[in-house]
N, C-alpha and C positions, 0 to 999 in steps of 0.2 A: 515452566514458564507461565506466565498468565496471559490472557488475551487482552489486547489493546480494547479501547473504547471506541466503537463504530457508531457515528450517529447520522441517520438519514435526514438529509436536508431537502431533497426534492425526489419524488418518484412518481412520474407520469407516463403517459403513453410512448414518450419518445426518449426519455432519458431517466437514470437513476443517479442521483448525486449524493455521496457519502464521506464525510469527514472522519478521517482516522486520527486518534490521539494515543499516543505510546509513552509510558515511562520508560525509563531505561530497562532493557531486558524484557520489555513485553514484547508479544508476537501476535499476527493476525490469526495463527493457526493455518494448517493446511486447506488450501482451496484451489479450485479450478475456475477460471474466469469464463463464464459463459457468454460474454458479450466483449466486442472491442471496448477500450476504455483508454481514457486520457488521465493522467496524474499531475497534479499541480502542487509543489511543495509549500508549504506555510512558514516552516522552519527549516533550517539545515537538517538534512536526514542522512544520518550514518546508518545505513541499512545492510544487515546481513541476509542475504537471499538464499533460502535452502530450496534446491530443485529435487525432482524425483532422481533416484540413481545416486544420492548422496553429495551431489556437487554443492558446493558452497562458495558464494562469492559475496565480497564487501564492496560498497559502493558508497560514495558521499555525494548527495545531490543538494545543491545550494537552495536556499530558500528563494522561492518565486520561479522556479524552474518548472518547466513541463514537458512530459514525454508520453508517447502513446504505445500501445501493444494491442495485439490482435487477440481476439477470443481464444480459449484453450489454454492460455498460460497456467501452468501449476506451480504452486509454490508455497512457502512460508515466509513471511517478512518480519524481520526482528529488529527492534532498535538496538543496535550495537554501539550506540553512544553513550555518553554521560549525562545526557540532559534529555528532557521530554522532546519528541519529534511529533510533526502533524503534517498531514497532507490530504488533499480533496481528491477523490476520485470521481470522474464522470463516466458512466457506463453508457453506450450508445445503443438503444433498443431496435 
């Protein structure tokens, strides 16, 4: 797999905002979140989530939806759809 494009939009003393753009099949690469974060989907996102231990789940998150997770999440996110997908991640420092 190839990595998605990550574009930093803001990185100041309180937040880091990054836009992630994926072509079909692209992934983030394995990573562990060092901060609490909020994701807002720009497009419909058909995600395959790989977790430590080999667990795999697939979810579809509609465009304009937001969700949050706590620091410490470890995973690889893959565009499992047939179209490009994008979301914006806001990390809380």
